[in-house]
Every structure is written in C-alpha cells, then in structure tokens.
C-alpha positions, 0 to 999 in steps of 0.5 A, spaced: 826 866 317 820 862 318 817 855 319 824 852 321 829 857 322 829 862 328 823 864 332 819 860 327 814 855 329 819 849 328 825 853 329 830 853 335 827 858 339 819 859 337 816 866 338 809 863 340 806 857 344 802 851 341 796 848 345 799 841 345 806 838 346 810 837 340 812 830 340 818 830 334 825 830 334 829 836 335 832 836 328 826 836 323 826 836 316 819 837 311 819 836 304 814 840 300 812 841 292 812 848 290 808 850 284 813 855 282 817 854 276 825 854 278 831 855 273 838 856 274 843 859 269 850 858 269 855 862 263 848 863 259 846 856 259 840 854 263 842 848 267 836 846 271 829 847 269 823 844 273 816 845 274 816 839 279 821 842 284 821 841 292 823 845 298 826 842 303 825 845 310 830 843 315 831 846 322 836 852 323 837 852 315 834 856 310 830 852 305 833 848 299 830 847 292 831 839 290 829 838 283 828 831 279 834 829 276 831 829 269 830 837 270 838 838 271 842 837 264 845 831 265 850 833 259 853 838 264 854 833 270 861 830 271 862 825 277 865 827 283 869 822 288 866 827 294 861 824 299 859 827 305 854 824 311 848 827 314 845 824 320 838 826 318 839 824 311 844 819 309 850 819 305 850 824 299 853 823 292 856 829 288 857 832 281 861 837 278 857 842 273 861 844 267 859 849 262 864 850 256 870 852 260 867 854 267 867 848 272 864 848 278 866 843 283 861 839 287 855 843 285 850 838 285 848 833 290 843 827 292 841 822 297 840 816 292 839 812 299 836 816 304 836 813 311 830 811 314 825 817 317 828 822 312 824 825 306 823 822 300 829 824 296 832 818 292 830 821 286 832 828 287 838 833 286 840 839 289 844 845 286 849 849 291 846 856 291 852 860 289 854 854 284 850 858 278 850 865 276 842 866 277 836 863 280 829 864 277 822 863 280 818 863 274 821 869 270 823 873 276 830 873 278 831 871 286 837 872 290 840 870 297 836 863 298 830 860 296 824 864 298 820 861 304 813 861 303 812 861 310 815 868 310 812 874 310 814 881 309 809 887 310 809 894 310 805 899 314 804 906 314 804 909 321 802 915 324 806 914 331 811 920 332 818 917 331 824 920 334 831 917 332 837 920 337 845 918 337 848 921 343 842 925 345 842 929 338 836 928 334 838 926 327 830 924 325 823 926 327 817 924 323 810 922 323 810 919 317 814 912 318 813 906 315 814 900 319 816 893 316 814 887 319 818 881 317 817 874 319 822 872 325 825 879 325 825 885 329 820 891 326 824 896 322 822 903 321 823 907 315 823 914 314 822 919 309 828 923 307 825 929 308 825 927 316 832 925 317 837 930 318 842 929 312 848 933 316 849 927 320 849 922 315 856 919 312 856 915 305 858 908 306 860 903 301 856 897 304 851 893 300 846 887 302 841 883 299 835 880 301 830 875 298 824 879 300 826 886 299 831 886 294 838 889 294 840 896 298 842 901 294 845 905 299 848 905 306 850 911 311 853 911 318 851 917 323 856 922 325 855 926 331 861 930 334 866 924 335 861 919 335 861 915 328 855 909 328 857 905 322 852 903 317 846 905 322 842 907 316 840 903 309 836 905 303 832 900 298 831 905 292 828 899 287 825 894 292 821 888 290 814 890 288 811 887 294 815 892 299 815 898 294 812 902 299 819 903 302 822 905 296 827 911 297 826 911 305 831 911 310 831 905 315 835 905 322 838 899 326 834 900 332 840 896 336 845 902 333 841 908 335 836 910 340 829 910 336 823 912 340 816 912 338 810 914 341 802 914 340 796 917 343 791 912 345 784 912 342 786 917 337 783 916 330 788 913 325 790 918 320 788 917 313 792 915 307 
C-alpha cells in the first residue's frame, strides 16, 4: 500500500487532497530505477541478478521488478507461445524458466514493443513472483512482493489506556501499547502478553506474511463463553529489524473486537 495502491496519492481512493487538479489518466504507470541489487533464486541457482533493476508502479497493483534482459540467465529460458495484451503496456511475450528438471511455465515476460505512452519497457523483462523459490534485495530475503519505497511501517510506544473487549468481557488492559502506523492501512495495536488474559486465547494454525514486518509466528482466536472470534490476535516473534519493537507482542484486529483507547489531554508523555 503506497504510491499507486489503496489510499496512496495515486491510488484509486487517495487519503489526502492535492492543491491542484491531477490531470492524468485514471490508470497510471510509473517506472523508476531502484538502487538495490535484486536477485532471484530457483532450485539453488541464481536465475536473475541485477544492480540496474526498475520498479513498475501501476494503479491498483503492487510494484513489479523489471530487469535488463542481460541480467536474467538466457541459458535457462525457453520460448513460450503464450502472449497476452495489456491496454496500458501492449503485447507481452513469454518464456518458460528451466533449472535442471524444474520447469516453471510462463515465468518471464516482456513488452518488446510497448504502446505509445507506456514507460520504456522494451529492453526489460519481469519474473513472476511465485515462479522462483526466493527473492533478495541485497543479501536480505524478501517475501510476498517487492517492497514499495513509498511505504512506511512505523512502531511507536504509546501511553494511552487501551482496553480490548469481546461481548463485554475484558480480554486485555494495558498502558504499554505499541502502535504500528503502516501506509494505507489502519493503525494496529500491539500489547505486551502480560497485559492480555491468556484464558481467552485459543491457538490457531493460521500464518501470514508481510514484506515489511515478516512472517507471523502465531495466531489466536478469542473465546468468550460460546462466542469465538476467529484469528483476532497475531504475533511476530521474529519480525524484521525495522519493526523489532513489536517482537512477541499481541496485535488485535480492531474490526473483530471492541478496542477502546483513552487519553488524558495535555498530560506529559511517559518516559521510555
């Protein structure tokens, strides 16, 4: 969620307002270079390695890496008869990607003759995200999709009084919350486990991944009497370094519980 998605400035439902009229088509494309080294690995082989990669931002879509053709191993590509048409970019050609006995069909595509008005894509190719086993920015493995440079994920300590209820029952009460402010998403509340009543938590096998926070280690449902709120709580035990402050804390879906926070106006902030 950032530049071209959701509530981003060029998304379909921008959260803010400009002081000028945006005289641009409803569907926008923006291609930019990234300073990061990008690598893709399949079956133990580095199949793409670029220090000259681009990010294509497109309305309503997550960013996509486009790499110079020379930065993808040509010896692993096999021509495909598949073609597709994009009204904003043109006709795409495809290649299969083969490493040993592993064949991933239509894993790579390009727009050799982009339409007028499209970004300069003619000398670039893209790899389908799930066609390879792993992606790396520099030496750090990333997941889900490329990180959007216009996306932020900030963790802030809070001294608000936070109470979480389900069907009137208090399941958490804390003055030690940490709030996560993530671009284009609602504020999320993380609480220390000591401030959550574990009697109401039921372990879940659900797991999710976020390119900015990492992979959740635990989910919990909340059971109050006969009421079960599925997957209302999640935990990152080993989050990415940028959000290390949420490690081991319990986050709550505001949409699934009653979460109320109160403040005392003009109160001095509590010290760290």
